[in-house]
mmCIF file as gemmi writes it, N, C-alpha and C atoms, coordinates in Angstrom:
data_model
loop_
_atom_site.group_PDB
_atom_site.id
_atom_site.type_symbol
_atom_site.label_atom_id
_atom_site.label_alt_id
_atom_site.label_comp_id
_atom_site.label_asym_id
_atom_site.label_entity_id
_atom_site.label_seq_id
_atom_site.pdbx_PDB_ins_code
_atom_site.Cartn_x
_atom_site.Cartn_y
_atom_site.Cartn_z
_atom_site.occupancy
_atom_site.B_iso_or_equiv
_atom_site.pdbx_formal_charge
_atom_site.auth_seq_id
_atom_site.auth_asym_id
_atom_site.pdbx_PDB_model_num
ATOM 1 N N . MET Axp A 1 ? 70.36 83.111 80.209 1 0 ? 1 A 1
ATOM 2 C CA . MET Axp A 1 ? 71.635 83.167 79.522 1 0 ? 1 A 1
ATOM 3 C C . MET Axp A 1 ? 71.639 84.349 78.565 1 0 ? 1 A 1
ATOM 4 N N . GLU Axp A 2 ? 72.801 84.897 78.374 1 0 ? 2 A 1
ATOM 5 C CA . GLU Axp A 2 ? 72.952 86.01 77.45 1 0 ? 2 A 1
ATOM 6 C C . GLU Axp A 2 ? 73.981 85.646 76.387 1 0 ? 2 A 1
ATOM 7 N N . TYR Axp A 3 ? 73.642 85.978 75.152 1 0 ? 3 A 1
ATOM 8 C CA . TYR Axp A 3 ? 74.523 85.721 74.01 1 0 ? 3 A 1
ATOM 9 C C . TYR Axp A 3 ? 74.789 87.046 73.312 1 0 ? 3 A 1
ATOM 10 N N . ARG Axp A 4 ? 76.042 87.254 72.911 1 0 ? 4 A 1
ATOM 11 C CA . ARG Axp A 4 ? 76.439 88.5 72.247 1 0 ? 4 A 1
ATOM 12 C C . ARG Axp A 4 ? 77.024 88.173 70.886 1 0 ? 4 A 1
ATOM 13 N N . LEU Axp A 5 ? 76.374 88.72 69.855 1 0 ? 5 A 1
ATOM 14 C CA . LEU Axp A 5 ? 76.803 88.489 68.475 1 0 ? 5 A 1
ATOM 15 C C . LEU Axp A 5 ? 77.206 89.794 67.817 1 0 ? 5 A 1
ATOM 16 N N . ASP Axp A 6 ? 78.129 89.695 66.876 1 0 ? 6 A 1
ATOM 17 C CA . ASP Axp A 6 ? 78.556 90.822 66.063 1 0 ? 6 A 1
ATOM 18 C C . ASP Axp A 6 ? 77.621 90.902 64.863 1 0 ? 6 A 1
ATOM 19 N N . CYS Axp A 7 ? 76.793 91.934 64.805 1 0 ? 7 A 1
ATOM 20 C CA . CYS Axp A 7 ? 75.811 92.078 63.712 1 0 ? 7 A 1
ATOM 21 C C . CYS Axp A 7 ? 76.465 92.081 62.343 1 0 ? 7 A 1
ATOM 22 N N . ASP Axp A 8 ? 77.664 92.611 62.23 1 0 ? 8 A 1
ATOM 23 C CA . ASP Axp A 8 ? 78.335 92.703 60.932 1 0 ? 8 A 1
ATOM 24 C C . ASP Axp A 8 ? 78.86 91.355 60.443 1 0 ? 8 A 1
ATOM 25 N N . LYS Axp A 9 ? 78.801 90.326 61.281 1 0 ? 9 A 1
ATOM 26 C CA . LYS Axp A 9 ? 79.255 88.996 60.886 1 0 ? 9 A 1
ATOM 27 C C . LYS Axp A 9 ? 78.1 88.059 60.548 1 0 ? 9 A 1
ATOM 28 N N . ILE Axp A 10 ? 76.873 88.601 60.605 1 0 ? 10 A 1
ATOM 29 C CA . ILE Axp A 10 ? 75.696 87.823 60.229 1 0 ? 10 A 1
ATOM 30 C C . ILE Axp A 10 ? 75.494 87.988 58.728 1 0 ? 10 A 1
ATOM 31 N N . ASN Axp A 11 ? 75.422 86.87 58.013 1 0 ? 11 A 1
ATOM 32 C CA . ASN Axp A 11 ? 75.292 86.882 56.553 1 0 ? 11 A 1
ATOM 33 C C . ASN Axp A 11 ? 73.863 86.579 56.138 1 0 ? 11 A 1
ATOM 34 N N . GLY Axp A 12 ? 73.236 87.545 55.467 1 0 ? 12 A 1
ATOM 35 C CA . GLY Axp A 12 ? 71.844 87.363 55.053 1 0 ? 12 A 1
ATOM 36 C C . GLY Axp A 12 ? 70.918 87.519 56.242 1 0 ? 12 A 1
ATOM 37 N N . LYS Axp A 13 ? 69.822 86.759 56.212 1 0 ? 13 A 1
ATOM 38 C CA . LYS Axp A 13 ? 68.838 86.828 57.293 1 0 ? 13 A 1
ATOM 39 C C . LYS Axp A 13 ? 69.152 85.778 58.356 1 0 ? 13 A 1
ATOM 40 N N . ALA Axp A 14 ? 68.973 86.173 59.604 1 0 ? 14 A 1
ATOM 41 C CA . ALA Axp A 14 ? 69.115 85.24 60.716 1 0 ? 14 A 1
ATOM 42 C C . ALA Axp A 14 ? 67.725 84.71 61.064 1 0 ? 14 A 1
ATOM 43 N N . ILE Axp A 15 ? 67.63 83.396 61.225 1 0 ? 15 A 1
ATOM 44 C CA . ILE Axp A 15 ? 66.34 82.774 61.543 1 0 ? 15 A 1
ATOM 45 C C . ILE Axp A 15 ? 66.498 81.799 62.708 1 0 ? 15 A 1
ATOM 46 N N . TRP Axp A 16 ? 65.429 81.678 63.509 1 0 ? 16 A 1
ATOM 47 C CA . TRP Axp A 16 ? 65.374 80.675 64.567 1 0 ? 16 A 1
ATOM 48 C C . TRP Axp A 16 ? 64.845 79.395 63.963 1 0 ? 16 A 1
ATOM 49 N N . ARG Axp A 17 ? 65.468 78.279 64.293 1 0 ? 17 A 1
ATOM 50 C CA . ARG Axp A 17 ? 65.023 76.984 63.793 1 0 ? 17 A 1
ATOM 51 C C . ARG Axp A 17 ? 65.55 75.887 64.701 1 0 ? 17 A 1
ATOM 52 N N . SER Axp A 18 ? 65.121 74.66 64.419 1 0 ? 18 A 1
ATOM 53 C CA . SER Axp A 18 ? 65.669 73.505 65.114 1 0 ? 18 A 1
ATOM 54 C C . SER Axp A 18 ? 66.85 72.99 64.298 1 0 ? 18 A 1
ATOM 55 N N . ARG Axp A 19 ? 67.585 72.053 64.854 1 0 ? 19 A 1
ATOM 56 C CA . ARG Axp A 19 ? 68.787 71.575 64.165 1 0 ? 19 A 1
ATOM 57 C C . ARG Axp A 19 ? 68.436 70.747 62.935 1 0 ? 19 A 1
ATOM 58 N N . CYS Axp A 20 ? 69.365 70.728 62.012 1 0 ? 20 A 1
ATOM 59 C CA . CYS Axp A 20 ? 69.251 69.947 60.784 1 0 ? 20 A 1
ATOM 60 C C . CYS Axp A 20 ? 70.463 69.019 60.708 1 0 ? 20 A 1
ATOM 61 N N . PRO Axp A 21 ? 70.334 67.895 60.008 1 0 ? 21 A 1
ATOM 62 C CA . PRO Axp A 21 ? 71.485 67.005 59.859 1 0 ? 21 A 1
ATOM 63 C C . PRO Axp A 21 ? 72.689 67.757 59.283 1 0 ? 21 A 1
ATOM 64 N N . GLY Axp A 22 ? 73.841 67.555 59.881 1 0 ? 22 A 1
ATOM 65 C CA . GLY Axp A 22 ? 75.065 68.183 59.395 1 0 ? 22 A 1
ATOM 66 C C . GLY Axp A 22 ? 75.359 69.554 59.964 1 0 ? 22 A 1
ATOM 67 N N . ASP Axp A 23 ? 74.44 70.14 60.755 1 0 ? 23 A 1
ATOM 68 C CA . ASP Axp A 23 ? 74.718 71.441 61.379 1 0 ? 23 A 1
ATOM 69 C C . ASP Axp A 23 ? 75.994 71.344 62.202 1 0 ? 23 A 1
ATOM 70 N N . ARG Axp A 24 ? 76.792 72.408 62.141 1 0 ? 24 A 1
ATOM 71 C CA . ARG Axp A 24 ? 78.068 72.439 62.848 1 0 ? 24 A 1
ATOM 72 C C . ARG Axp A 24 ? 78.167 73.728 63.662 1 0 ? 24 A 1
ATOM 73 N N . LEU Axp A 25 ? 78.976 73.656 64.727 1 0 ? 25 A 1
ATOM 74 C CA . LEU Axp A 25 ? 79.199 74.808 65.589 1 0 ? 25 A 1
ATOM 75 C C . LEU Axp A 25 ? 80.666 74.819 65.998 1 0 ? 25 A 1
ATOM 76 N N . ARG Axp A 26 ? 81.274 76.004 65.958 1 0 ? 26 A 1
ATOM 77 C CA . ARG Axp A 26 ? 82.659 76.176 66.422 1 0 ? 26 A 1
ATOM 78 C C . ARG Axp A 26 ? 82.633 76.988 67.703 1 0 ? 26 A 1
ATOM 79 N N . LEU Axp A 27 ? 82.969 76.345 68.802 1 0 ? 27 A 1
ATOM 80 C CA . LEU Axp A 27 ? 83.025 77.014 70.096 1 0 ? 27 A 1
ATOM 81 C C . LEU Axp A 27 ? 84.478 77.309 70.453 1 0 ? 27 A 1
ATOM 82 N N . PRO Axp A 28 ? 84.723 78.404 71.179 1 0 ? 28 A 1
ATOM 83 C CA . PRO Axp A 28 ? 86.09 78.708 71.583 1 0 ? 28 A 1
ATOM 84 C C . PRO Axp A 28 ? 86.705 77.553 72.37 1 0 ? 28 A 1
ATOM 85 N N . GLY Axp A 29 ? 87.884 77.131 71.979 1 0 ? 29 A 1
ATOM 86 C CA . GLY Axp A 29 ? 88.599 76.081 72.68 1 0 ? 29 A 1
ATOM 87 C C . GLY Axp A 29 ? 88.102 74.67 72.437 1 0 ? 29 A 1
ATOM 88 N N . ARG Axp A 30 ? 87.073 74.498 71.617 1 0 ? 30 A 1
ATOM 89 C CA . ARG Axp A 30 ? 86.523 73.164 71.358 1 0 ? 30 A 1
ATOM 90 C C . ARG Axp A 30 ? 86.623 72.763 69.897 1 0 ? 30 A 1
ATOM 91 N N . GLY Axp A 31 ? 86.947 73.702 69.024 1 0 ? 31 A 1
ATOM 92 C CA . GLY Axp A 31 ? 87.01 73.392 67.607 1 0 ? 31 A 1
ATOM 93 C C . GLY Axp A 31 ? 85.625 73.243 67.009 1 0 ? 31 A 1
ATOM 94 N N . GLU Axp A 32 ? 85.585 72.883 65.743 1 0 ? 32 A 1
ATOM 95 C CA . GLU Axp A 32 ? 84.311 72.714 65.039 1 0 ? 32 A 1
ATOM 96 C C . GLU Axp A 32 ? 83.8 71.291 65.206 1 0 ? 32 A 1
ATOM 97 N N . LYS Axp A 33 ? 82.516 71.168 65.536 1 0 ? 33 A 1
ATOM 98 C CA . LYS Axp A 33 ? 81.895 69.846 65.724 1 0 ? 33 A 1
ATOM 99 C C . LYS Axp A 33 ? 80.485 69.887 65.179 1 0 ? 33 A 1
ATOM 100 N N . THR Axp A 34 ? 79.994 68.711 64.787 1 0 ? 34 A 1
ATOM 101 C CA . THR Axp A 34 ? 78.581 68.631 64.427 1 0 ? 34 A 1
ATOM 102 C C . THR Axp A 34 ? 77.77 68.79 65.709 1 0 ? 34 A 1
ATOM 103 N N . LEU Axp A 35 ? 76.542 69.28 65.558 1 0 ? 35 A 1
ATOM 104 C CA . LEU Axp A 35 ? 75.694 69.412 66.737 1 0 ? 35 A 1
ATOM 105 C C . LEU Axp A 35 ? 75.422 68.049 67.356 1 0 ? 35 A 1
ATOM 106 N N . LYS Axp A 36 ? 75.305 67.026 66.526 1 0 ? 36 A 1
ATOM 107 C CA . LYS Axp A 36 ? 75.083 65.677 67.052 1 0 ? 36 A 1
ATOM 108 C C . LYS Axp A 36 ? 76.208 65.285 68.006 1 0 ? 36 A 1
ATOM 109 N N . LYS Axp A 37 ? 77.451 65.483 67.591 1 0 ? 37 A 1
ATOM 110 C CA . LYS Axp A 37 ? 78.598 65.132 68.43 1 0 ? 37 A 1
ATOM 111 C C . LYS Axp A 37 ? 78.664 66.033 69.667 1 0 ? 37 A 1
ATOM 112 N N . LEU Axp A 38 ? 78.428 67.321 69.467 1 0 ? 38 A 1
ATOM 113 C CA . LEU Axp A 38 ? 78.476 68.267 70.584 1 0 ? 38 A 1
ATOM 114 C C . LEU Axp A 38 ? 77.398 67.951 71.615 1 0 ? 38 A 1
ATOM 115 N N . PHE Axp A 39 ? 76.182 67.658 71.156 1 0 ? 39 A 1
ATOM 116 C CA . PHE Axp A 39 ? 75.107 67.303 72.081 1 0 ? 39 A 1
ATOM 117 C C . PHE Axp A 39 ? 75.448 66.025 72.846 1 0 ? 39 A 1
ATOM 118 N N . ASN Axp A 40 ? 76.075 65.062 72.172 1 0 ? 40 A 1
ATOM 119 C CA . ASN Axp A 40 ? 76.516 63.847 72.864 1 0 ? 40 A 1
ATOM 120 C C . ASN Axp A 40 ? 77.527 64.175 73.945 1 0 ? 40 A 1
ATOM 121 N N . GLU Axp A 41 ? 78.526 65 73.62 1 0 ? 41 A 1
ATOM 122 C CA . GLU Axp A 41 ? 79.566 65.373 74.584 1 0 ? 41 A 1
ATOM 123 C C . GLU Axp A 41 ? 78.987 66.126 75.779 1 0 ? 41 A 1
ATOM 124 N N . LEU Axp A 42 ? 77.956 66.936 75.533 1 0 ? 42 A 1
ATOM 125 C CA . LEU Axp A 42 ? 77.348 67.732 76.601 1 0 ? 42 A 1
ATOM 126 C C . LEU Axp A 42 ? 76.248 66.968 77.329 1 0 ? 42 A 1
ATOM 127 N N . ALA Axp A 43 ? 76.035 65.718 76.952 1 0 ? 43 A 1
ATOM 128 C CA . ALA Axp A 43 ? 75.035 64.845 77.571 1 0 ? 43 A 1
ATOM 129 C C . ALA Axp A 43 ? 73.628 65.437 77.511 1 0 ? 43 A 1
ATOM 130 N N . ILE Axp A 44 ? 73.304 66.05 76.377 1 0 ? 44 A 1
ATOM 131 C CA . ILE Axp A 44 ? 71.951 66.567 76.161 1 0 ? 44 A 1
ATOM 132 C C . ILE Axp A 44 ? 71.094 65.393 75.706 1 0 ? 44 A 1
ATOM 133 N N . ALA Axp A 45 ? 70.014 65.146 76.421 1 0 ? 45 A 1
ATOM 134 C CA . ALA Axp A 45 ? 69.144 64.007 76.137 1 0 ? 45 A 1
ATOM 135 C C . ALA Axp A 45 ? 68.593 64.083 74.713 1 0 ? 45 A 1
ATOM 136 N N . PRO Axp A 46 ? 68.504 62.95 74.036 1 0 ? 46 A 1
ATOM 137 C CA . PRO Axp A 46 ? 68 62.933 72.659 1 0 ? 46 A 1
ATOM 138 C C . PRO Axp A 46 ? 66.65 63.634 72.489 1 0 ? 46 A 1
ATOM 139 N N . GLU Axp A 47 ? 65.744 63.468 73.449 1 0 ? 47 A 1
ATOM 140 C CA . GLU Axp A 47 ? 64.434 64.115 73.328 1 0 ? 47 A 1
ATOM 141 C C . GLU Axp A 47 ? 64.525 65.633 73.465 1 0 ? 47 A 1
ATOM 142 N N . ALA Axp A 48 ? 65.547 66.144 74.145 1 0 ? 48 A 1
ATOM 143 C CA . ALA Axp A 48 ? 65.729 67.588 74.302 1 0 ? 48 A 1
ATOM 144 C C . ALA Axp A 48 ? 66.404 68.209 73.077 1 0 ? 48 A 1
ATOM 145 N N . ARG Axp A 49 ? 67.124 67.421 72.327 1 0 ? 49 A 1
ATOM 146 C CA . ARG Axp A 49 ? 67.863 67.939 71.165 1 0 ? 49 A 1
ATOM 147 C C . ARG Axp A 49 ? 66.943 68.538 70.114 1 0 ? 49 A 1
ATOM 148 N N . ALA Axp A 50 ? 65.828 67.885 69.849 1 0 ? 50 A 1
ATOM 149 C CA . ALA Axp A 50 ? 64.891 68.371 68.833 1 0 ? 50 A 1
ATOM 150 C C . ALA Axp A 50 ? 64.206 69.656 69.268 1 0 ? 50 A 1
ATOM 151 N N . GLN Axp A 51 ? 64.173 69.915 70.57 1 0 ? 51 A 1
ATOM 152 C CA . GLN Axp A 51 ? 63.523 71.112 71.096 1 0 ? 51 A 1
ATOM 153 C C . GLN Axp A 51 ? 64.497 72.258 71.333 1 0 ? 51 A 1
ATOM 154 N N . THR Axp A 52 ? 65.779 72.029 71.093 1 0 ? 52 A 1
ATOM 155 C CA . THR Axp A 52 ? 66.79 73.058 71.314 1 0 ? 52 A 1
ATOM 156 C C . THR Axp A 52 ? 66.795 74.032 70.136 1 0 ? 52 A 1
ATOM 157 N N . ALA Axp A 53 ? 66.528 75.304 70.431 1 0 ? 53 A 1
ATOM 158 C CA . ALA Axp A 53 ? 66.48 76.324 69.381 1 0 ? 53 A 1
ATOM 159 C C . ALA Axp A 53 ? 67.882 76.779 69.011 1 0 ? 53 A 1
ATOM 160 N N . LEU Axp A 54 ? 68.043 77.098 67.733 1 0 ? 54 A 1
ATOM 161 C CA . LEU Axp A 54 ? 69.304 77.677 67.289 1 0 ? 54 A 1
ATOM 162 C C . LEU Axp A 54 ? 69.022 78.819 66.332 1 0 ? 54 A 1
ATOM 163 N N . LEU Axp A 55 ? 69.963 79.726 66.25 1 0 ? 55 A 1
ATOM 164 C CA . LEU Axp A 55 ? 69.892 80.862 65.337 1 0 ? 55 A 1
ATOM 165 C C . LEU Axp A 55 ? 70.897 80.6 64.229 1 0 ? 55 A 1
ATOM 166 N N . ALA Axp A 56 ? 70.436 80.702 62.981 1 0 ? 56 A 1
ATOM 167 C CA . ALA Axp A 56 ? 71.31 80.437 61.84 1 0 ? 56 A 1
ATOM 168 C C . ALA Axp A 56 ? 71.137 81.539 60.793 1 0 ? 56 A 1
ATOM 169 N N . ASP Axp A 57 ? 72.187 81.734 60.014 1 0 ? 57 A 1
ATOM 170 C CA . ASP Axp A 57 ? 72.118 82.66 58.887 1 0 ? 57 A 1
ATOM 171 C C . ASP Axp A 57 ? 72.417 81.882 57.611 1 0 ? 57 A 1
ATOM 172 N N . ASP Axp A 58 ? 72.68 82.592 56.517 1 0 ? 58 A 1
ATOM 173 C CA . ASP Axp A 58 ? 72.929 81.941 55.23 1 0 ? 58 A 1
ATOM 174 C C . ASP Axp A 58 ? 74.196 81.086 55.231 1 0 ? 58 A 1
ATOM 175 N N . GLU Axp A 59 ? 75.092 81.336 56.181 1 0 ? 59 A 1
ATOM 176 C CA . GLU Axp A 59 ? 76.358 80.613 56.236 1 0 ? 59 A 1
ATOM 177 C C . GLU Axp A 59 ? 76.339 79.415 57.195 1 0 ? 59 A 1
ATOM 178 N N . GLY Axp A 60 ? 75.378 79.398 58.119 1 0 ? 60 A 1
ATOM 179 C CA . GLY Axp A 60 ? 75.309 78.287 59.061 1 0 ? 60 A 1
ATOM 180 C C . GLY Axp A 60 ? 74.837 78.716 60.432 1 0 ? 60 A 1
ATOM 181 N N . VAL Axp A 61 ? 75.119 77.887 61.415 1 0 ? 61 A 1
ATOM 182 C CA . VAL Axp A 61 ? 74.658 78.111 62.785 1 0 ? 61 A 1
ATOM 183 C C . VAL Axp A 61 ? 75.429 79.27 63.423 1 0 ? 61 A 1
ATOM 184 N N . LEU Axp A 62 ? 74.687 80.195 64.034 1 0 ? 62 A 1
ATOM 185 C CA . LEU Axp A 62 ? 75.274 81.327 64.754 1 0 ? 62 A 1
ATOM 186 C C . LEU Axp A 62 ? 75.368 81.036 66.248 1 0 ? 62 A 1
ATOM 187 N N . LEU Axp A 63 ? 74.297 80.443 66.797 1 0 ? 63 A 1
ATOM 188 C CA . LEU Axp A 63 ? 74.301 80.105 68.214 1 0 ? 63 A 1
ATOM 189 C C . LEU Axp A 63 ? 73.289 79.012 68.474 1 0 ? 63 A 1
ATOM 190 N N . VAL Axp A 64 ? 73.542 78.284 69.537 1 0 ? 64 A 1
ATOM 191 C CA . VAL Axp A 64 ? 72.623 77.251 70.009 1 0 ? 64 A 1
ATOM 192 C C . VAL Axp A 64 ? 72.287 77.596 71.456 1 0 ? 64 A 1
ATOM 193 N N . LEU Axp A 65 ? 70.995 77.76 71.734 1 0 ? 65 A 1
ATOM 194 C CA . LEU Axp A 65 ? 70.591 78.108 73.096 1 0 ? 65 A 1
ATOM 195 C C . LEU Axp A 65 ? 71.053 77.033 74.072 1 0 ? 65 A 1
ATOM 196 N N . GLY Axp A 66 ? 71.635 77.472 75.157 1 0 ? 66 A 1
ATOM 197 C CA . GLY Axp A 66 ? 72.13 76.564 76.178 1 0 ? 66 A 1
ATOM 198 C C . GLY Axp A 66 ? 73.515 76.014 75.906 1 0 ? 66 A 1
ATOM 199 N N . VAL Axp A 67 ? 74.054 76.33 74.721 1 0 ? 67 A 1
ATOM 200 C CA . VAL Axp A 67 ? 75.372 75.812 74.343 1 0 ? 67 A 1
ATOM 201 C C . VAL Axp A 67 ? 76.354 76.957 74.124 1 0 ? 67 A 1
ATOM 202 N N . GLY Axp A 68 ? 76.062 77.878 73.203 1 0 ? 68 A 1
ATOM 203 C CA . GLY Axp A 68 ? 76.953 79.011 72.966 1 0 ? 68 A 1
ATOM 204 C C . GLY Axp A 68 ? 76.914 79.526 71.54 1 0 ? 68 A 1
ATOM 205 N N . CYS Axp A 69 ? 77.749 80.548 71.295 1 0 ? 69 A 1
ATOM 206 C CA . CYS Axp A 69 ? 77.851 81.206 69.991 1 0 ? 69 A 1
ATOM 207 C C . CYS Axp A 69 ? 78.99 80.618 69.18 1 0 ? 69 A 1
ATOM 208 N N . ASP Axp A 70 ? 78.791 80.549 67.875 1 0 ? 70 A 1
ATOM 209 C CA . ASP Axp A 70 ? 79.858 80.155 66.967 1 0 ? 70 A 1
ATOM 210 C C . ASP Axp A 70 ? 80.917 81.268 66.954 1 0 ? 70 A 1
ATOM 211 N N . VAL Axp A 71 ? 82.188 80.888 66.93 1 0 ? 71 A 1
ATOM 212 C CA . VAL Axp A 71 ? 83.258 81.892 66.953 1 0 ? 71 A 1
ATOM 213 C C . VAL Axp A 71 ? 83.185 82.843 65.762 1 0 ? 71 A 1
ATOM 214 N N . ARG Axp A 72 ? 82.606 82.385 64.662 1 0 ? 72 A 1
ATOM 215 C CA . ARG Axp A 72 ? 82.49 83.223 63.461 1 0 ? 72 A 1
ATOM 216 C C . ARG Axp A 72 ? 81.702 84.495 63.726 1 0 ? 72 A 1
ATOM 217 N N . ALA Axp A 73 ? 80.691 84.419 64.581 1 0 ? 73 A 1
ATOM 218 C CA . ALA Axp A 73 ? 79.812 85.564 64.796 1 0 ? 73 A 1
ATOM 219 C C . ALA Axp A 73 ? 79.846 86.119 66.214 1 0 ? 73 A 1
ATOM 220 N N . ALA Axp A 74 ? 80.648 85.541 67.074 1 0 ? 74 A 1
ATOM 221 C CA . ALA Axp A 74 ? 80.712 86.01 68.46 1 0 ? 74 A 1
ATOM 222 C C . ALA Axp A 74 ? 81.279 87.425 68.521 1 0 ? 74 A 1
ATOM 223 N N . ALA Axp A 75 ? 80.728 88.221 69.417 1 0 ? 75 A 1
ATOM 224 C CA . ALA Axp A 75 ? 81.202 89.591 69.598 1 0 ? 75 A 1
ATOM 225 C C . ALA Axp A 75 ? 82.627 89.593 70.147 1 0 ? 75 A 1
ATOM 226 N N . THR Axp A 76 ? 83.393 90.576 69.724 1 0 ? 76 A 1
ATOM 227 C CA . THR Axp A 76 ? 84.772 90.76 70.186 1 0 ? 76 A 1
ATOM 228 C C . THR Axp A 76 ? 84.953 92.211 70.623 1 0 ? 76 A 1
ATOM 229 N N . ALA Axp A 77 ? 86.131 92.567 71.057 1 0 ? 77 A 1
ATOM 230 C CA . ALA Axp A 77 ? 86.421 93.946 71.442 1 0 ? 77 A 1
ATOM 231 C C . ALA Axp A 77 ? 86.312 94.891 70.248 1 0 ? 77 A 1
ATOM 232 N N . GLN Axp A 78 ? 86.425 94.362 69.031 1 0 ? 78 A 1
ATOM 233 C CA . GLN Axp A 78 ? 86.337 95.183 67.819 1 0 ? 78 A 1
ATOM 234 C C . GLN Axp A 78 ? 84.907 95.307 67.28 1 0 ? 78 A 1
ATOM 235 N N . THR Axp A 79 ? 83.945 94.696 67.934 1 0 ? 79 A 1
ATOM 236 C CA . THR Axp A 79 ? 82.561 94.734 67.459 1 0 ? 79 A 1
ATOM 237 C C . THR Axp A 79 ? 82.001 96.143 67.558 1 0 ? 79 A 1
ATOM 238 N N . ASP Axp A 80 ? 81.42 96.62 66.443 1 0 ? 80 A 1
ATOM 239 C CA . ASP Axp A 80 ? 80.787 97.939 66.422 1 0 ? 80 A 1
ATOM 240 C C . ASP Axp A 80 ? 79.284 97.852 66.673 1 0 ? 80 A 1
ATOM 241 N N . ARG Axp A 81 ? 78.635 96.848 66.068 1 0 ? 81 A 1
ATOM 242 C CA . ARG Axp A 81 ? 77.186 96.697 66.199 1 0 ? 81 A 1
ATOM 243 C C . ARG Axp A 81 ? 76.898 95.361 66.887 1 0 ? 81 A 1
ATOM 244 N N . LEU Axp A 82 ? 76.327 95.451 68.071 1 0 ? 82 A 1
ATOM 245 C CA . LEU Axp A 82 ? 76.15 94.3 68.939 1 0 ? 82 A 1
ATOM 246 C C . LEU Axp A 82 ? 74.699 93.843 68.963 1 0 ? 82 A 1
ATOM 247 N N . LEU Axp A 83 ? 74.491 92.542 68.841 1 0 ? 83 A 1
ATOM 248 C CA . LEU Axp A 83 ? 73.179 91.93 69.017 1 0 ? 83 A 1
ATOM 249 C C . LEU Axp A 83 ? 73.245 91.127 70.31 1 0 ? 83 A 1
ATOM 250 N N . ILE Axp A 84 ? 72.409 91.494 71.275 1 0 ? 84 A 1
ATOM 251 C CA . ILE Axp A 84 ? 72.364 90.791 72.547 1 0 ? 84 A 1
ATOM 252 C C . ILE Axp A 84 ? 71.066 89.994 72.603 1 0 ? 84 A 1
ATOM 253 N N . ILE Axp A 85 ? 71.181 88.714 72.846 1 0 ? 85 A 1
ATOM 254 C CA . ILE Axp A 85 ? 70.024 87.841 72.963 1 0 ? 85 A 1
ATOM 255 C C . ILE Axp A 85 ? 69.994 87.294 74.378 1 0 ? 85 A 1
ATOM 256 N N . GLU Axp A 86 ? 68.893 87.547 75.071 1 0 ? 86 A 1
ATOM 257 C CA . GLU Axp A 86 ? 68.706 87.016 76.418 1 0 ? 86 A 1
ATOM 258 C C . GLU Axp A 86 ? 67.684 85.899 76.332 1 0 ? 86 A 1
ATOM 259 N N . ALA Axp A 87 ? 68.025 84.757 76.877 1 0 ? 87 A 1
ATOM 260 C CA . ALA Axp A 87 ? 67.136 83.602 76.827 1 0 ? 87 A 1
ATOM 261 C C . ALA Axp A 87 ? 66.877 83.082 78.229 1 0 ? 87 A 1
ATOM 262 N N . THR Axp A 88 ? 65.623 82.747 78.479 1 0 ? 88 A 1
ATOM 263 C CA . THR Axp A 88 ? 65.239 82.111 79.737 1 0 ? 88 A 1
ATOM 264 C C . THR Axp A 88 ? 64.427 80.872 79.401 1 0 ? 88 A 1
ATOM 265 N N . ARG Axp A 89 ? 64.382 79.949 80.307 1 0 ? 89 A 1
ATOM 266 C CA . ARG Axp A 89 ? 63.575 78.75 80.112 1 0 ? 89 A 1
ATOM 267 C C . ARG Axp A 89 ? 62.137 79.058 80.486 1 0 ? 89 A 1
ATOM 268 N N . GLU Axp A 90 ? 61.228 78.802 79.564 1 0 ? 90 A 1
ATOM 269 C CA . GLU Axp A 90 ? 59.811 79.032 79.809 1 0 ? 90 A 1
ATOM 270 C C . GLU Axp A 90 ? 59.342 78.153 80.958 1 0 ? 90 A 1
ATOM 271 N N . GLY Axp A 91 ? 58.56 78.76 81.845 1 0 ? 91 A 1
ATOM 272 C CA . GLY Axp A 91 ? 58.014 78.011 82.956 1 0 ? 91 A 1
ATOM 273 C C . GLY Axp A 91 ? 58.923 77.943 84.163 1 0 ? 91 A 1
ATOM 274 N N . MET Axp A 92 ? 60.147 78.465 84.027 1 0 ? 92 A 1
ATOM 275 C CA . MET Axp A 92 ? 61.057 78.44 85.167 1 0 ? 92 A 1
ATOM 276 C C . MET Axp A 92 ? 61.047 79.824 85.807 1 0 ? 92 A 1
ATOM 277 N N . ASP Axp A 93 ? 60.835 79.867 87.076 1 0 ? 93 A 1
ATOM 278 C CA . ASP Axp A 93 ? 60.765 81.111 87.823 1 0 ? 93 A 1
ATOM 279 C C . ASP Axp A 93 ? 61.954 81.162 88.768 1 0 ? 93 A 1
ATOM 280 N N . SER Axp A 94 ? 62.694 82.268 88.759 1 0 ? 94 A 1
ATOM 281 C CA . SER Axp A 94 ? 63.87 82.385 89.622 1 0 ? 94 A 1
ATOM 282 C C . SER Axp A 94 ? 63.492 82.342 91.108 1 0 ? 94 A 1
ATOM 283 N N . ASP Axp A 95 ? 62.215 82.616 91.426 1 0 ? 95 A 1
ATOM 284 C CA . ASP Axp A 95 ? 61.771 82.582 92.81 1 0 ? 95 A 1
ATOM 285 C C . ASP Axp A 95 ? 61.141 81.239 93.167 1 0 ? 95 A 1
ATOM 286 N N . ALA Axp A 96 ? 61.164 80.306 92.249 1 0 ? 96 A 1
ATOM 287 C CA . ALA Axp A 96 ? 60.512 79.002 92.51 1 0 ? 96 A 1
ATOM 288 C C . ALA Axp A 96 ? 61.102 78.348 93.747 1 0 ? 96 A 1
ATOM 289 N N . GLY Axp A 97 ? 60.237 77.867 94.589 1 0 ? 97 A 1
ATOM 290 C CA . GLY Axp A 97 ? 60.684 77.163 95.774 1 0 ? 97 A 1
ATOM 291 C C . GLY Axp A 97 ? 60.92 78.063 96.964 1 0 ? 97 A 1
ATOM 292 N N . SER Axp A 98 ? 60.907 79.375 96.775 1 0 ? 98 A 1
ATOM 293 C CA . SER Axp A 98 ? 61.112 80.255 97.938 1 0 ? 98 A 1
ATOM 294 C C . SER Axp A 98 ? 59.758 80.67 98.48 1 0 ? 98 A 1
ATOM 295 N N . ASN Axp A 99 ? 59.674 80.819 99.773 1 0 ? 99 A 1
ATOM 296 C CA . ASN Axp A 99 ? 58.414 81.199 100.434 1 0 ? 99 A 1
ATOM 297 C C . ASN Axp A 99 ? 58.598 82.468 101.216 1 0 ? 99 A 1
C-alpha cells in the first residue's frame, strides 16, 4: 500500500506507534471516528488491532496502515512537499504460491 501525506500539514514530529484510547481518524467520505469504532466497522480482529501501526504527530493520527490517511494531512493537488510511505506486510511474498 502507498500513502501520500502533505509534509507541510504535519505538526511537530511524526512518530510510529500503536493506537491509544481515544485516537481518532477522519477518512474521506466517512467522517471522523474513533479507531475503536473504525476497526469494528472494518471487521479488524481485536488481536490485530494492537499490532496495527499508525503514524501520529502533535495534533493526532496522520495515518493508519491498512486503513488510510487522515484528511487533515492527506496530499492534495496543492501539495508542495510530499511524503510517500510504502508499506508491505512482513513475510508476505508477491510470488508466494507460484511455481
